[in-house]
N, C-alpha and C positions, 0 to 999 in steps of 0.2 A: 438698234434702241439698246442702252444699257442700264442696267439699274443697279446702285449700290446701295447696301442695304446696311441694318444695324451701325449707323454712325451716330456715334455720341454728341448729344444734346449740342454742346460748346461747339465742336467740329462743325457739325452743321449749320448754327449759326455766321459762324465763322466765313462758311461760304459761300452763305448768301451774301452775305457783307461784303464780300473782298471781289464775289464778280460784281456788283453792285460799284462798287471802287472803281473798277476796272472797263465802265462804260456798257454794262448788261442793264436793262431796264426791267426796274418792278410791273410788270402788264397785268397778274393775277394776283390776290391776298384773301385765304378763306377768311372771313366775316361773321362766322355762327358765334352761336351762343358759347360754345364751347373752346373758341378758338384760344391758342395756347396755355389749355389746360389739357385736354383728351386729346385733341387733333388740329395741326395745322397745316397749311398749304400755299406754296408759294410759285409764282413760274415767272421767271424773268428772260429776256430778248433781247437779241441782239443779231443785227442784219438776217433778219429772217429765221434764227436758229432761236428753237425754245429748250429750255431748261427747268422741271418740275421739282420741286424739294418737299415733300411730303413728311410730315413727326407724327406719331402717337405717343402717349407716356409710356406704351408698353414696348412696343417695338423700336422707338428710337428714331434715327431719322433716313431718309430714304430720297435718290436723288435717280432721277430718271432722265434720261437725255443721250445721244449719240455718242458714241466710244472716243471722239475727238474731241468734243465737250468735256467730256470726264476725264482725259488726260489734262487737258487744260487746267481743269479743276483742280485735280491731284500737282501739277506743276505750281501755281499760286500759292498752293497752302505748304509743299513740300512733304506732302503725305501720300504715301499709296493706300487706298483702302480696299479692304482684305475680302469681303463679301460680295460679291459682282455675277450677276446674272445677266444672258440675252433676253429679253422681254418682246413681243410682238407690242406693232407699233400702233398705238390704240389713237392714236394722234399725239404728237409730241407738243408738250404744255398743256396736255389736260389734266388736270387732277383726278386721281383716282376715285373709285366709288363707295368711297368713306363718307362719312356723315356731311 
């Protein structure tokens, strides 16, 4: 499992929109009172694969997914993410322990 961090908000939003336009389906959307203000989270799925997008107004965006999925996103966006780390698989597509 890979975690890309510190993704500028506009690029983070573009990644979600691009995946949805390329056959991924939105399966989770955070709907708390602070959605889009302090925190946001989406999960998209396609053929059994999941990608989780999390955002805070302090840390900007994060994408958690398999390495191959991150490469697909980079290719679709024509962008290479700079802050990437390997993380344990706490259940792909499971939103983090934030609000």
